[in-house]
N, C-alpha and C positions, 0 to 999 in steps of 0.2 A: 620700767626696769627698776628693780629693787637691789639695794646693797645694805649689808649689815656689818657694823663695826663698833669698836669701843675706843673712845678718845683717851689718850694718856696725857700726863703733864708734859711729857717730851713733845707730843704733837702740838700742844698749846704753845710751847717754847719755840718750835719751828715757825709757827705763824708769826710770833712776835719778831723773830729774826727777819722773816720775809718783809714784814711791814717796815722795819727799821732800815733795811737795805733800800727799799723804795724811797723812803724819806731822804736817805743819804744821797741817792742818785738825783732826786729832785733838787736838793740844795746845791749840788754841783752844777746842774743845768742852769739854775737861776744865777749862780755866781758867774757862769760863762756868759749868760745874757747880759748881766751888768757889766762885765769886763768888755764885751763887744760894744756895748752902748758907750762906755767911757772912752774907749780908744778908737772905735770904728766909725763914729758919726761926726767926727770933726770938732769935738769940744776942744777949744784952745788949751794949749799946755799951761800948766800952773794956775788954772782957775780953781776956785774952791770946789765946784761940782766935780771936776775931773779928779782932783786929789781925793775927795771924799769917796767917790765910786771906786777908785783904785784901792784905797785903804780897805773899803768894805769887801772887795773881792779877795784881797790877800788874807784878811782876817777870816772870812768865811771858809776859804779853802784850807787855811791852816788849822782852824778850830775843828772843822769836819774831819781832817786827817788825824789830829790828836785824839779826838773823841772816838774815832774808829779804832785806833790802835790801843789807847790807854783805857778808855771808858767802857768798852764792851765787856771785859771780864767782870767788872763791878756791876754793870747793869744786868748782866746775865744772872748773877746771884740774886739780885733784886727781883728780876722777872720770875725766877723760879719760886721765890717766896710768894710773890703775888699770885702766880699760877696755883700754888698749893692752897693759898687762902681762897682763891676763886673756887677751886675744887671743893673745899670744905663748905663754902657757902652755897654752891650750886651743884650738888652731887648729881642731879639729873643729867647735867651736861656730860658727865663721865660714865654714864650707864651704857649698856649695849643699846645701840641706836640703829634704826632702819631708815634709810632714805629712799624715797620712791619718787620717780619722775614720770610725768606724762605730759601731754600737750597743754593741759590746763594749769598745772601747778607742780611745785617742788614741795614734797612733804617730808618732814622729819618727825619720827615717832620713837619714843622710848617710855619707860615707866613714868617719868615726870613731865614729859613734853609731847604734845601732839599738835604740831604747827604745820599749816599748809600755806605756802606762799605763792601767790600768782607770779608768773614769770616777769610781769612788768614791775614788780617790786624788787627785782634783783638788779644791782648796779653793775656787777662784774662776775665773771667766772674765770678763774685763773688756775693754770696748771703750773706747779712749782715743785721741782725735785720729786719727792714721793707723795705729793699731796694735790688735791683739787680743793680750791677755796671758792665757795659760793658766797659772795658778799652782797648783803642787802643794801637798800638805799639808806637805811638808818645806820649803816656801818657795822652791823653784826656779821660775823663770818661763820659759816658752817665749814668745818674742817673735815674733809673726807680723805683718810689715808689710803694710799695705793694698796696697802696690804688687805683692804676690804674686798678687793677684787681677786678672782681666781687666777687671772692672768693679765699681762699688760694689754693684750687685745681687748679684754673686757673693760678695762679702765678707759682705753681709747674710745670704745663704743659708747660708754656712759658719757664721757666728756663731749664727744661729737653730738650725741643726742641732746644733752643738756644745752649745748651752744645753739643747736638748731631751734629748740623750743624757745630759748631766750631771745635769739635774734628775730624770730617770727613775731614774738610778742612786742619787741621794740619797734618793729615796722608798723604795728597796729596802733601804737601810742601816738 
C-alpha cells in the first residue's frame, strides 16, 4: 500500500506537542508512584525519607502544572523556530514523500531520501489526532498526516495493515 504526502512545519509541531504530552503524562504517573510509595507502604510519619518523597511529589506536580500552563507558549515559539531551522537544514524531509508498506518493510522515498526499514526496527506505531507516527528504535519518527489518505477508511486500512506487519515481525524477534 502506497501513500504520498508533503510534511509541513505545522505537522512537525504537532509531533512535538504529542511527544511533550506523553512526557507530561509520564511525569504525573511517576509522581503518583512516588506519592503512593511515600504514603502507602507504611513509612513512619516525620521520617526524612517520607518528608523527602512528599516534597518531591508536591514539587513535581506543581512544576509540571506551571510548566504546562505558563511554559507552553514560550516553548511553542522555540519549537517553531527549531522546526524552521530543521526544515532549512533538512529540506528532503519536507519534500513530497511516498511511503510504501509490505510484509517485509516500511519504505519512505522522496527526492533526497530512499530508506527502507524492516519492521523489526520499528519501536511503535501510534495514531494521534490527524496523524500516524511510525517511530524507529533509534527514536526517529516518520509523520504521516491523515490528509495523505483519500478517506478515513483508507487511513484505517493503512494503520491496520502496518500494525499487522509490525506485530508479526515482533513475534519473530
